[in-house]
C-alpha positions in Angstrom: 99.3 99.1 112.2 101.0 97.4 115.2 104.5 96.3 116.1 105.0 93.8 118.8 107.0 94.1 122.0 110.5 92.9 121.6 110.8 89.2 122.5 107.1 88.5 121.9 106.2 86.4 118.8 103.3 84.3 117.7 105.3 81.7 115.9 106.2 83.3 112.6 109.9 83.6 113.5 111.0 80.0 113.9 114.8 80.7 113.8 116.1 81.2 117.4 119.0 83.5 116.4 116.7 85.8 114.3 114.0 85.7 117.0 116.6 87.1 119.4 116.9 90.2 117.2 113.3 91.3 117.6 113.0 95.0 118.3 110.8 98.0 117.5 110.5 99.8 114.3 111.9 102.9 115.9 115.0 101.0 117.1 115.4 99.5 113.6 115.1 102.9 111.9 117.8 104.2 114.3 120.3 101.9 112.5 119.9 103.9 109.3 122.1 107.0 108.9 122.1 110.2 106.9 123.5 109.6 103.4 122.8 105.8 103.5 121.7 103.9 100.4 118.7 101.9 101.5 117.1 99.1 99.5 113.5 98.3 100.5 111.1 95.6 99.4 107.9 96.4 97.5 106.6 96.2 94.0 103.4 98.2 93.5 101.5 98.5 96.8 102.4 94.9 97.8 105.1 93.4 100.0 106.6 96.7 101.1 107.8 97.3 104.7 105.0 98.9 106.7 106.6 100.1 110.0 110.3 100.9 109.6 109.8 103.5 106.8 107.3 105.4 108.9 109.6 105.4 111.9 112.5 106.5 109.6 110.4 109.4 108.3 109.6 110.5 111.9 113.3 110.4 112.7 114.2 112.4 109.6 111.6 115.0 110.4 113.0 115.3 114.0 116.5 115.7 112.5 115.3 118.5 110.2 113.5 120.2 113.0 116.8 120.2 114.9 118.6 121.7 111.9 120.4 118.5 111.0 120.6 117.1 107.5 119.1 113.7 106.9 118.3 112.1 103.6 118.7 108.6 102.1 119.1 107.2 98.7 116.2 104.8 98.1 116.1 101.7 95.9 113.0 99.4 95.6 111.5 96.9 93.2 109.0 99.4 91.7 106.4 101.8 93.2 105.4 101.2 96.8 102.8 102.9 99.0 102.1 106.1 101.1 103.7 104.5 104.2 107.0 104.3 102.3 107.4 106.6 99.3 104.9 109.1 100.5 106.1 109.3 104.1 109.8 109.7 103.1 109.0 112.2 100.4 106.9 114.4 102.7 109.7 114.3 105.3 112.1 115.5 102.6 114.0 112.3 103.3 115.0 111.3 99.8 118.0 112.6 97.8 117.7 109.9 95.1 115.0 107.4 94.1 115.0 104.5 91.7 113.7 102.6 89.6 109.9 103.4 89.5 107.5 105.5 91.6 103.9 106.5 91.6 103.5 108.6 94.8 102.2 112.1 94.2 104.4 113.7 96.9 107.5 111.9 95.5 106.5 112.9 91.9 106.2 116.6 93.0 109.6 116.6 94.6 111.2 114.8 91.5 109.6 117.4 89.2 110.7 120.4 91.3 114.3 119.0 91.3 114.4 118.1 95.0 114.9 114.4 94.4 117.2 112.9 91.7 115.2 110.2 90.0 116.9 107.5 88.1 114.3 105.9 85.7 115.5 102.3 84.9 114.2 99.3 83.1 113.1 97.0 85.9 115.0 94.0 84.5 118.2 96.0 84.8 118.1 97.0 88.5 119.4 93.8 90.1 122.4 93.4 87.7 123.2 97.2 87.9 123.2 96.8 91.7 125.6 93.9 91.5 127.9 95.9 89.2 128.0 98.7 91.7 126.4 101.3 89.5 124.4 102.7 92.4 127.2 102.4 95.0 127.2 100.2 98.0 123.8 99.2 99.6 124.1 100.1 103.3 120.8 98.7 104.6 118.0 96.5 103.2 114.6 96.6 104.7 112.6 93.6 103.5 109.0 92.4 104.4 108.4 88.7 104.6 105.5 86.5 105.7 107.6 84.4 108.1 111.1 83.0 108.9 111.7 79.3 108.7 113.7 77.1 111.2 116.7 77.2 108.9 116.6 81.0 108.7 115.2 81.1 105.2 112.5 83.7 104.6 109.0 83.1 103.3 108.4 85.9 100.7 105.2 88.0 100.9 103.0 89.4 98.2 105.9 90.6 96.1 109.5 89.5 95.5 110.8 92.3 93.3 114.5 92.7 94.0 114.5 91.2 97.5 116.9 88.5 96.6 119.5 91.0 95.5 118.9 93.3 98.4 119.5 90.5 100.9 122.6 89.4 99.0 124.4 92.8 98.7 123.3 94.9 101.7 125.8 95.3 104.6 122.9 95.3 107.1 119.5 93.8 106.9 116.2 94.7 108.7 113.4 92.1 108.3 109.8 93.0 108.8 107.6 89.9 109.5 104.0 90.9 108.6 101.3 88.8 110.3 98.8 90.1 107.8 100.5 88.3 105.0 99.0 84.8 104.7 101.3 81.9 105.4 99.6 80.1 102.6 101.9 82.1 100.3 104.6 79.6 101.2 105.4 77.5 98.1 104.0 80.0 95.6 107.4 81.6 95.0 110.3 80.6 92.7 113.5 82.4 93.7 116.2 81.8 91.2 119.8 81.8 92.4 121.5 80.9 89.1 122.2 84.4 87.8 125.8 85.4 87.2 127.8 88.2 85.8 129.2 88.1 82.3 130.9 86.2 80.9 129.6 83.4 83.2 125.9 83.8 82.4 123.9 80.8 81.4 120.5 80.4 79.8 117.5 80.9 82.1 115.7 77.6 81.5 112.0 78.7 81.4 110.1 77.4 78.5 106.6 77.7 80.0 105.2 80.2 82.5 104.6 77.3 84.9 108.2 76.2 85.0 110.0 76.4 88.3 113.8 76.8 88.4 114.5 78.0 91.9 113.7 77.9 95.6 110.4 78.7 97.4 112.2 80.9 99.9 114.7 83.7 100.2 118.2 83.0 101.6 119.8 85.4 104.1 123.0 85.5 106.1 121.8 85.7 109.8 125.0 87.6 110.7 123.9 90.5 108.5 120.5 90.8 110.1 120.6 93.7 112.6 116.9 93.8 113.5 113.6 91.9 113.1 110.3 93.8 113.5 106.9 92.3 113.6 103.9 94.1 112.0 100.3 93.4 111.2 99.2 95.7 108.4 97.6 95.2 104.9 99.1 95.9 101.6 98.0 99.2 100.0 96.6 98.8 96.5 93.7 101.0 95.4 90.6 99.6 93.8 90.4 99.8 90.1 87.9 102.2 88.6 84.8 100.5 87.1 85.3 99.5 83.5 84.0 102.5 81.5 82.8 102.7 77.9 86.2 103.9 76.7 88.1 101.1 78.4 85.6 98.5 77.1 86.0 99.7 73.6 89.8 99.5 73.8 89.5 96.0 75.2 87.1 95.0 72.5 89.4 96.1 69.7 92.3 94.2 71.2 90.4 91.0 71.9 89.0 91.1 68.3 92.5 91.5 67.0 93.7 88.5 69.0 90.8 86.4 67.7 91.7 87.4 64.2 95.3 86.3 64.7 94.1 83.0 65.9 91.9 82.5 62.9 94.8 83.5 60.6 97.0 80.8 62.2 99.5 83.3 63.6 98.5 82.5 67.2 97.5 79.2 68.8 94.0 79.1 70.2 95.6 79.4 73.7 97.3 82.6 72.5 100.8 83.2 73.8 101.7 84.3 77.4 100.1 87.6 78.2 101.8 90.5 79.9 99.8 93.4 81.1 100.9 96.7 82.6 99.2 98.0 85.8 96.2 100.3 85.3 92.5 100.6 84.6 92.8 100.2 80.8 95.1 97.1 80.8 92.9 95.6 83.6 89.8 96.2 81.4 91.5 94.2 78.5 92.0 91.3 80.9 88.4 91.5 81.9 87.4 91.5 78.3 89.2 88.3 77.7 86.9 86.5 80.1 84.0 86.7 77.7 86.1 85.9 74.6 85.6 82.1 74.8 89.4 81.5 74.9 90.6 78.9 77.4 93.9 77.5 78.6 95.8 80.8 78.4 98.9 81.7 80.3 100.5 84.9 81.6 104.1 85.9 82.0 104.0 89.3 83.5 105.2 91.6 86.3 101.9 92.0 88.2 98.7 90.0 88.8 95.9 92.5 89.1 92.2 92.0 89.5 91.4 91.1 85.9 94.0 88.4 85.7 92.9 86.9 89.1 89.4 86.7 87.7 90.7 84.9 84.6 92.5 82.3 86.8 89.4 81.8 88.9 87.2 81.4 85.8 89.6 78.8 84.3 90.5 81.0 81.4 94.1 81.2 82.5 95.8 78.0 83.7 99.1 79.6 85.0 100.3 83.1 85.7 103.9 84.0 86.4 104.6 87.4 88.1 106.7 89.2 90.7 103.8 90.9 92.6 100.1 90.7 93.5 98.7 94.2 92.9 95.2 93.3 94.0 92.4 95.6 95.1 91.1 95.0 98.7 88.2 92.9 97.4 90.4 90.8 95.2 92.9 90.4 98.0 90.1 89.0 100.2 89.2 86.6 97.4 92.8 85.5 97.0 93.2 84.9 100.7 90.0 82.9 101.0 91.1 80.5 98.3 94.8 80.7 98.5 95.3 76.9 98.2 93.6 77.1 94.8 95.7 80.1 93.6 98.9 78.5 94.8 98.4 75.8 92.1 98.1 78.4 89.3 100.5 81.3 90.3 104.3 81.4 90.3 106.0 84.4 91.8 109.6 85.2 90.7 112.2 87.9 91.3 111.8 90.8 88.9 115.1 90.1 87.1 113.4 86.9 86.0 109.8 88.0 85.6 111.1 90.8 83.2 114.0 88.9 81.7 114.4 89.8 78.0 115.7 86.3 77.2 112.6 84.6 78.7 110.2 87.2 77.2 111.6 86.5 73.7 111.6 82.8 74.1 108.0 82.5 75.3 106.8 85.0 72.7 104.9 87.2 75.1 102.0 89.4 74.1 102.8 92.7 75.7 100.0 95.1 76.6 100.9 98.4 78.2 99.5 101.9 78.7 100.9 105.0 77.2 100.7 108.8 77.5 100.9 109.5 73.8 102.0 108.1 70.5 103.2 110.0 67.5 102.2 109.3 63.9 105.0 106.9 63.3 104.5 104.7 66.4 107.1 106.3 68.8 105.6 106.0 72.3 105.9 108.2 75.4 104.9 106.4 78.5 106.6 108.5 81.2 106.5 112.3 80.6 103.9 115.0 80.4 104.9 117.8 78.0 108.4 116.3 77.7 109.7 117.3 81.1 107.4 116.3 83.9 107.8 112.6 85.0 104.6 110.7 85.8 105.8 107.3 87.1 108.6 105.8 85.0 109.2 103.3 82.3 108.8 100.4 84.7 108.9 97.0 82.9 107.2 98.1 79.7 110.5 98.4 77.8 111.6 95.0 78.9 108.5 93.5 77.3 107.9 95.8 74.3 111.3 95.3 72.7 111.3 91.5 73.2 107.6 90.5 72.8 106.0 88.6 70.0 104.1 91.8 69.5 103.6 94.8 71.7 100.4 96.8 72.1 100.2 100.3 73.6 96.8 101.3 74.9 95.3 104.7 75.6 92.1 106.7 75.2 92.5 108.9 72.2 92.2 112.1 74.2 92.9 113.3 77.8 92.0 116.3 80.0 88.5 116.4 78.7 89.5 116.3 75.1 92.0 119.2 75.3 94.9 116.8 74.7 95.3 114.4 71.8 97.0 111.1 72.6 98.1 111.0 69.0 100.5 113.8 68.1 102.8 114.6 65.2 105.9 114.0 67.4 106.0 112.7 71.0 107.5 115.1 73.6 109.6 112.2 75.0 110.5 108.8 73.6 110.4 105.7 75.7 109.6 103.1 73.0 110.7 103.7 69.5 108.6 102.9 66.5 110.7 99.7 66.1 109.3 98.3 69.3 105.6 99.1 68.7 103.3 96.6 67.0 99.9 98.0 67.8 98.4 101.3 68.9 95.0 100.9 70.4 92.5 103.6 71.4 88.7 103.5 71.7 88.6 104.7 68.1 90.3 101.5 66.8 93.5 99.6 66.4 96.4 100.3 64.2 98.4 97.2 63.2 101.8 98.6 62.2 103.5 95.4 61.1 105.2 95.5 57.7 104.3 99.2 57.2 106.7 102.0 56.2 106.7 105.2 58.3 104.2 107.1 56.0 101.9 104.0 55.9 102.0 103.8 59.7 101.1 107.5 60.0 98.0 107.1 57.8 96.9 104.0 59.6 97.3 105.6 63.0 95.3 108.7 61.9 92.6 106.7 60.3 92.1 104.2 63.1 93.3 105.7 66.4 93.0 109.5 66.4 90.0 111.2 67.8 87.7 112.7 65.1 88.3 116.2 66.6 92.0 115.9 65.9 92.0 113.7 62.7 91.8 116.7 60.3 94.7 118.5 62.0 96.9 115.4 61.9 96.0 114.8 58.3 96.9 118.4 57.4 100.2 118.0 59.2 101.1 114.8 57.3 100.0 116.3 54.0 102.1 119.4 54.4 105.1 117.4 55.8 105.0 115.2 52.7 105.4 118.4 50.6 107.9 120.3 52.7 109.9 117.8 54.7 113.7 117.5 54.4 113.2 113.8 53.6 110.2 111.7 52.5 111.0 108.5 54.5 109.7 109.9 57.8 108.2 113.3 56.8 108.3 116.0 59.6 108.1 119.7 59.8 110.5 120.0 62.7 109.6 123.6 63.6 106.0 122.6 63.9 106.1 119.1 65.2 106.2 120.0 68.9 103.9 123.0 68.6 101.0 120.9 69.7 102.5 120.6 73.1 103.4 124.2 73.2 99.9 125.2 72.3 98.5 123.2 75.2 100.9 124.8 77.6 100.0 128.3 76.4 96.2 127.9 75.9 95.1 124.8 77.7 94.1 122.9 74.6 95.8 121.3 71.6 93.0 122.4 69.4 93.8 125.7 67.6 91.8 128.8 68.4 
């Protein structure tokens, strides 16, 4: 990573007034004070500031070494990368974090109570910030690919909440990253038509390819206190090779989609696809490539490797997103043929990429991972054993509740088979049974449409549970049907959570 000497630029900063504010990352970080609320760019390991957070972490460490308190409240688009979340967490520099994270150091500090973590639907963050629910934003630190002559900003590989950060922050630090290709210009669609109730108007997107905004971000030059130049790559890890379990999950879902087409419930171009980030959803996208389907679209948060491959192969004609979460190899492919991808990708602010109104209108097919599902279709996607956060709800709730149908995907077991992903009662509820259409594991797929709770339970056991756990789940359901307080959703409340307790006590959900 490099930062340029103040006053030296290679042409990415075309606005004279902003060019005069060139400085070092250290000088920019010095403008952030203890107790500040700081909003930073970044959505997954894409488009996050690369230099200022590291300099800020060093400053925080020095303050702590001198016995001085120094922590900030951090807002982002979603998760970021080690140079941001990891560096600030290791420096004990965060008192509060929202709306989503995936850094192991940050996760540990959240789970030991050192960081107050606010888990928020990603579509809500921009509006909540405008309403003042998180207090005033003191400083925004936003990465861009360049600055135009008129002072507008060329967004980089994610937009996230950057529009909102630039609008509401009292002070703004801009990182101009030379690694980000200038070919990104024109790929973005930044909508400035949102308003507070009661002045809201429809968001006029009827196809994922629709454009309703500007290709650049607007900023008040008077609020910009520093401009820092960097040259450093995004940090997105390669996906694990598609294994047998992921392939089986993908095959079940692709077969289901084909059946829906043949039944006339879906067109042969399907409906716009949404896919959560991760190896299993990425495997599903990979599986679609051999399905014979063509002319598909995507309306999603993130373009990952599988979706990029579908665009390249002509399977997907248009993909709308807020971030490019690409592995290093896929990123190189994207940069090599960026003129091609610019014709097929639209990048939006996350309040629009995740907008419930648009998701409902388009009839999105939502595909997201889960930690566990219970017998009735309630899904836990955030917590282990009810209390330890993994990452957060992210955008899965935005899509699940409003999708044409929502699929939750997971291997049927975890931790070498010691944990069943199908349990009598989830230890934490993120998505209720009313928002769950499909449960998919490598064992099979449970279509829950039109089923009563007891019917859902039997279908999930028969088609999704691992054979090692199927008899235990069946025994629970049978006994609950005899001894439950009510028969609509039979439960033995004293026993329902004992599976989780058994794992905590013995290291397996299987009884001795």
